[in-house]
C-alpha positions as CSV (number, residue, x, y, z in Angstrom):
1,M,0.0,0.0,0.0
2,R,1.3,3.5,-0.9
3,K,1.9,5.5,2.2
4,S,0.2,8.9,2.4
5,K,1.8,12.2,3.3
6,V,1.3,13.0,7.0
7,Y,1.1,16.5,8.3
8,I,1.2,16.8,12.1
9,L,-0.3,20.1,13.5
10,T,0.2,21.3,17.0
11,P,-0.2,24.8,18.5
12,S,3.3,24.8,20.1
13,L,6.3,22.5,20.0
14,T,8.6,22.4,23.0
15,S,11.1,19.9,24.5
16,Y,10.4,18.1,27.8
17,D,6.7,18.6,27.4
18,A,4.2,15.7,27.2
19,T,2.5,16.9,24.0
20,G,5.8,17.8,22.4
21,S,7.3,14.4,23.2
22,D,4.2,12.8,21.7
23,V,4.5,14.8,18.5
24,R,8.2,14.1,18.1
25,G,7.8,10.4,18.8
26,M,4.8,10.0,16.5
27,A,6.7,11.8,13.7
28,A,9.8,9.6,14.1
29,V,7.7,6.4,14.0
30,L,5.8,7.3,11.0
31,R,8.9,8.4,9.1
32,A,10.5,5.0,10.0
33,G,7.4,3.3,8.6
34,G,7.7,5.0,5.2
35,Y,5.5,8.0,5.5
36,E,6.5,11.4,4.4
37,V,6.0,13.5,7.5
38,E,6.1,17.2,8.2
39,V,5.4,18.9,11.6
40,F,3.8,22.4,11.8
41,A,3.3,24.7,14.8
42,D,2.6,28.3,15.6
43,E,5.2,28.4,18.3
44,I,8.5,26.4,18.2
45,D,11.0,26.3,21.0
46,R,14.6,26.8,19.9
47,T,15.4,23.3,21.0
48,C,12.9,22.0,18.4
49,A,14.1,24.2,15.6
50,G,14.9,21.2,13.4
51,V,11.8,19.2,14.3
52,G,9.0,21.4,12.9
53,R,8.2,24.4,10.7
54,F,6.0,27.4,11.4
55,L,2.5,26.9,10.2
56,D,2.5,30.1,8.2
57,S,5.7,29.1,6.4
58,G,4.1,26.0,4.7
59,D,2.6,25.8,1.2
60,H,-1.1,25.9,2.1
61,R,-2.0,23.9,-1.1
62,R,-0.8,20.8,0.9
63,W,-3.9,21.0,3.1
64,N,-6.0,20.4,0.0
65,D,-4.5,17.1,-0.8
66,S,-7.3,14.6,-0.3
67,D,-4.8,11.7,-0.1
68,A,-2.9,13.2,2.8
69,T,-3.5,12.7,6.5
70,L,-3.6,15.6,9.0
71,I,-2.9,14.6,12.6
72,Y,-4.1,17.4,14.9
73,H,-2.9,17.5,18.5
74,H,-5.6,19.0,20.7
75,A,-4.7,20.1,24.2
76,I,-5.8,23.8,24.0
77,A,-8.0,25.9,21.8
78,W,-6.3,26.8,18.5
79,P,-8.7,28.6,16.2
80,K,-6.2,28.7,13.3
81,G,-5.5,25.0,13.3
82,E,-9.2,24.2,13.8
83,R,-10.2,26.2,10.8
84,L,-7.6,24.5,8.7
85,I,-8.7,20.9,9.5
86,E,-12.3,21.8,9.1
87,A,-11.8,23.0,5.6
88,S,-9.3,20.3,4.5
89,P,-10.5,17.4,2.3
90,A,-7.7,15.3,3.8
91,K,-8.2,12.5,6.2
92,V,-8.2,14.1,9.7
93,V,-7.0,12.4,12.9
94,I,-7.7,14.2,16.2
95,R,-5.0,13.4,18.8
96,Y,-6.7,14.3,22.1
97,H,-4.5,15.0,25.1
98,N,-7.4,16.3,27.3
99,I,-8.4,19.7,28.5
100,T,-8.2,20.5,32.2
101,P,-11.7,21.5,33.5
102,A,-11.7,25.3,33.9
103,R,-13.2,25.1,37.4
104,F,-9.8,24.2,38.8
105,F,-8.4,27.6,37.9
106,S,-11.3,29.8,39.0
107,R,-9.6,30.8,42.2
108,Y,-6.1,31.3,40.8
109,S,-6.0,32.6,37.3
110,E,-8.7,34.2,35.1
111,G,-6.4,33.7,32.0
112,H,-6.1,29.9,32.6
113,Y,-9.9,29.7,33.4
114,R,-10.8,31.3,30.0
115,A,-8.2,29.3,28.1
116,C,-9.7,26.0,29.5
117,K,-13.2,27.2,28.8
118,E,-12.2,27.8,25.2
119,G,-10.5,24.5,25.1
120,E,-13.6,22.7,26.3
121,A,-15.7,24.4,23.6
122,S,-13.1,23.3,21.0
123,T,-13.3,19.7,22.2
124,R,-17.1,19.7,21.7
125,C,-16.7,21.0,18.1
126,L,-13.8,18.7,17.2
127,A,-15.7,15.6,18.5
128,N,-18.4,16.3,15.9
129,L,-16.1,16.9,13.0
130,P,-17.4,14.8,10.1
131,R,-15.1,12.1,8.7
132,A,-12.5,12.5,11.5
133,W,-10.8,9.7,13.4
134,F,-9.9,10.1,17.1
135,L,-6.9,9.0,19.1
136,G,-7.2,9.6,22.8
137,D,-4.2,9.3,25.2
138,S,-6.4,7.0,27.3
139,V,-9.8,5.2,27.4
140,F,-10.8,8.0,29.8
141,N,-10.1,10.6,27.0
142,C,-11.9,8.4,24.4
143,D,-15.0,8.1,26.6
144,E,-15.1,11.9,26.9
145,L,-14.9,12.3,23.1
146,I,-17.7,9.7,22.5
147,R,-19.9,11.4,25.1
148,L,-19.5,14.6,23.1
149,G,-20.4,13.1,19.8
150,A,-17.3,11.3,18.4
151,P,-18.2,7.9,16.8
152,A,-17.0,5.0,18.9
153,A,-16.1,3.1,15.8
154,R,-13.5,5.8,14.8
155,T,-12.2,6.4,18.3
156,A,-9.3,4.5,19.8
157,A,-6.8,4.8,22.7
158,L,-3.1,5.2,22.1
159,A,-0.8,6.0,25.0
160,P,1.5,9.0,24.4
161,F,4.9,8.6,23.0
162,H,7.6,9.6,25.5
163,A,11.3,9.9,26.1
164,T,11.5,7.9,29.3
165,E,14.3,5.7,28.1
166,D,16.3,8.7,26.9
167,L,15.8,10.1,30.4
168,A,17.5,7.0,31.8
169,R,20.6,7.7,29.8
170,V,21.3,11.2,31.0
171,P,24.0,11.6,33.8
172,F,22.9,11.9,37.4
173,D,22.9,15.3,39.0
174,A,25.3,15.2,42.0
175,P,23.9,18.2,43.9
176,T,20.4,16.7,43.8
177,L,21.7,13.4,45.1
178,D,23.6,15.1,47.9
179,R,20.7,17.3,48.9
180,Y,18.1,14.5,49.3
181,K,20.1,11.4,50.1
182,D,20.4,12.1,53.8
183,G,18.6,9.2,55.5
184,T,15.2,10.8,55.3
185,A,12.6,8.9,53.2
186,N,11.7,10.8,50.0
187,I,8.2,10.8,48.6
188,L,8.3,12.1,45.0
189,F,5.4,14.0,43.4
190,V,6.0,15.0,39.7
191,G,3.8,17.5,37.9
192,G,3.5,21.2,37.1
193,L,2.3,23.3,39.9
194,K,-1.4,23.5,38.7
195,P,-4.5,23.2,40.9
196,N,-5.8,20.0,39.2
197,K,-2.6,18.2,40.1
198,G,-3.7,17.8,43.7
199,H,-0.7,19.2,45.6
200,L,-2.9,20.4,48.4
201,R,-4.2,16.9,48.8
202,A,-0.7,15.6,48.8
203,L,0.2,17.9,51.7
204,G,-2.8,16.4,53.6
205,V,-1.3,12.9,53.0
206,L,2.1,14.0,54.4
207,A,0.4,15.5,57.4
208,E,-1.4,12.2,58.1
209,Y,1.8,10.3,57.6
210,R,3.6,12.4,60.2
211,R,0.7,12.1,62.7
212,W,1.2,8.5,63.4
213,S,4.6,7.6,62.0
214,N,7.8,8.3,63.9
215,A,9.8,7.9,60.7
216,P,10.8,11.2,59.0
217,A,9.7,11.7,55.4
218,R,10.1,14.5,52.9
219,L,7.6,15.3,50.1
220,I,9.4,16.6,47.0
221,F,7.3,18.6,44.5
222,A,9.1,18.5,41.1
223,G,7.4,20.5,38.4
224,K,7.4,23.8,36.6
225,V,6.0,26.8,38.4
226,D,3.8,29.0,36.1
227,P,4.3,32.7,37.0
228,N,0.6,33.3,36.3
229,L,-0.2,30.7,39.0
230,S,1.9,32.3,41.7
231,S,-1.1,32.5,44.0
232,Y,-1.4,28.7,43.9
233,R,2.2,28.3,44.9
234,E,1.6,30.7,47.7
235,A,-1.5,28.7,48.8
236,L,0.6,25.6,49.0
237,E,3.3,27.2,51.1
238,R,0.7,28.6,53.5
239,E,-0.9,25.2,53.8
240,A,2.4,23.5,54.4
241,E,3.2,26.0,57.2
242,K,-0.3,25.6,58.7
243,L,0.1,21.8,58.9
244,G,3.6,22.2,60.4
245,L,5.2,20.7,57.3
246,G,7.5,23.6,56.3
247,R,10.8,21.8,56.5
248,Y,9.4,18.5,55.2
249,V,8.3,19.8,51.9
250,A,10.7,20.7,49.1
251,F,9.6,22.7,46.0
252,A,12.2,21.6,43.4
253,G,10.5,23.6,40.6
254,A,11.3,22.9,37.0
255,V,14.0,20.2,36.9
256,T,16.5,19.3,34.3
257,P,16.5,15.7,32.9
258,S,19.5,14.9,35.1
259,Q,17.8,16.2,38.1
260,L,14.6,14.3,37.3
261,R,16.5,11.1,36.8
262,S,18.2,11.6,40.1
263,L,14.9,12.2,41.9
264,Y,13.3,9.0,40.4
265,T,16.4,7.0,41.5
266,L,16.7,8.3,45.1
267,A,13.0,8.4,46.0
268,D,11.4,5.7,48.1
269,A,7.8,6.1,46.8
270,F,5.9,8.0,44.2
271,L,2.7,9.8,45.2
272,S,-0.1,10.8,42.8
273,A,-3.0,12.8,44.4
274,S,-4.0,14.4,41.1
275,E,-7.7,15.3,40.7
276,H,-7.7,15.3,36.9
277,E,-5.4,13.5,34.5
278,G,-5.9,12.6,30.8
279,F,-3.1,10.1,31.1
280,C,-0.3,11.2,33.6
281,M,3.1,10.5,32.0
282,P,5.1,10.7,35.4
283,L,3.4,7.4,36.4
284,V,5.0,5.7,33.4
285,E,8.3,7.2,34.3
286,A,8.0,5.9,37.9
287,M,7.2,2.5,36.5
288,Y,10.2,2.5,34.3
289,F,12.5,3.6,37.2
290,R,11.0,0.9,39.4
291,L,9.6,3.4,41.9
292,P,6.7,2.0,43.9
293,I,3.5,4.0,43.2
294,V,0.8,5.1,45.7
295,A,-2.1,6.9,44.0
296,W,-5.6,8.1,44.1
297,G,-7.1,6.4,41.0
298,T,-9.3,9.2,39.7
299,T,-9.9,10.1,36.0
300,A,-7.2,8.3,33.9
301,V,-4.8,7.6,36.8
302,G,-6.1,4.1,37.7
303,E,-6.2,3.2,34.0
304,T,-2.5,4.2,33.6
305,V,-1.3,2.4,36.7
306,G,-3.4,-0.7,36.4
307,K,-2.4,-3.2,39.1
308,A,1.1,-2.0,39.3
309,G,0.7,0.2,42.4
310,L,-1.4,0.8,45.5
311,V,-4.3,2.6,44.0
312,W,-7.4,3.9,46.0
313,D,-10.7,4.5,44.2
314,H,-11.7,7.2,46.7
315,F,-9.4,9.9,48.1
316,D,-8.5,9.2,51.8
317,A,-5.4,10.9,53.1
318,G,-5.1,8.4,55.9
319,C,-5.2,5.4,53.5
320,L,-2.7,6.9,51.2
321,A,-0.4,7.8,54.1
322,E,-0.6,4.3,55.5
323,S,0.2,2.9,52.0
324,I,3.3,5.1,51.7
325,H,4.5,4.1,55.1
326,T,4.0,0.4,54.3
327,V,5.9,0.8,51.0
328,I,8.8,2.6,52.8
329,E,9.0,0.1,55.7
330,D,8.3,-3.2,53.8
331,G,11.1,-3.8,51.5
332,R,9.5,-7.0,50.1
333,L,6.3,-5.0,49.1
334,A,8.4,-2.2,47.6
335,R,10.3,-4.7,45.4
336,H,7.1,-6.4,44.4
337,L,5.5,-3.0,43.3
338,A,8.8,-2.0,41.6
339,A,8.8,-5.2,39.5
340,A,5.1,-5.0,38.8
341,G,5.5,-1.4,37.6
342,F,8.4,-2.2,35.3
343,R,6.6,-5.2,33.9
344,R,3.5,-3.0,33.1
345,Y,5.8,-0.5,31.4
346,Q,7.3,-3.3,29.2
347,E,3.9,-4.7,28.3
348,N,2.1,-1.5,27.7
349,F,4.3,1.6,27.3
350,R,7.6,0.7,25.8
351,P,8.4,2.2,22.4
352,G,8.0,-1.0,20.5
353,I,4.4,-1.5,21.8
354,L,3.4,2.1,21.0
355,N,5.1,2.0,17.5
356,A,3.2,-1.1,16.5
357,R,-0.1,0.3,17.8
358,L,0.3,3.6,15.8
359,E,1.2,1.8,12.6
360,S,-1.8,-0.5,12.9
361,L,-4.2,2.5,13.5
362,M,-2.7,4.5,10.7
363,E,-3.3,1.6,8.3
364,Q,-6.9,1.5,9.3
365,V,-7.2,5.3,8.7
366,A,-5.6,5.0,5.3
367,C,-8.1,2.3,4.3
368,G,-11.0,4.4,5.7
369,E,-11.9,1.6,8.1
370,V,-13.3,1.7,11.6
371,F,-10.9,0.9,14.4
372,R,-10.6,-2.7,15.5
């Protein structure tokens, strides 16, 4: 079968970003499979200068090629891109990374609130785009699209492409190892400082842990701090002080790959208390690095972890705290969870698995078939 041209469209292209990693991984796999692939974005980080081209720099006649396939990455409203795919006669694949519900930002940022509202409206429109196929990061994302109108027969789940194994090859960061390897148990929490990530709940878990455990433990928040969400960071700091956790909470901020690898390696447990996730890539990283996971299994979290961690269906700070304590104190359990996590990574999220899944789905799109 002759391979079609593939144009991948994304609002922005950056390194060390979940959507950016998915775009880059997808492009690499399709090129290796014989497709002619070009990536277009409105904003391109200098570290991705050779990966994509600015959307306005392309020959717009290409969008009129009915034999081509346009893969549109949706994680925020992008009117320019939406107009383009709506008008194109090409095959269209919507890659859905999820939109965080706007309600999470109502107390902290009017700008984020509006952007999420616009993103929610875009999702509703895209879900009803005639002739489109849909690839959600998770079954959770697919179910949302189907509720909004996407045909179930043209909607399938494909976990995001990632650079976890590249992360495992970067050197360790000695200052990070020196700072946190001091005999205190380390509970790692990875995710940008955003209200939906559940940092406030995580502080409650640490407070419960310290109420009945004599063993010291430190909660490390690793994730980018958005200047427009400074009030959220301040709320976290106030809550930590109120709970008497000031010196037991570390805000690592945006970390380099070397620092992140070091944190995964030295941590004793990974905590997820997020309230909304469309997939949650840090869980996959924790599995790969054999870090035992304790999580609240809301939205797509339980689906991503599967049976490879201690996952609670309902949020209970005491239960999560007890789970962390057990993982830290029970070496046999920790080793079991570490092995289960790595096994789940190998069976579901390693590059070879994702590559084969994408190639199969693209063949079905090329033939105009429903997904099997």
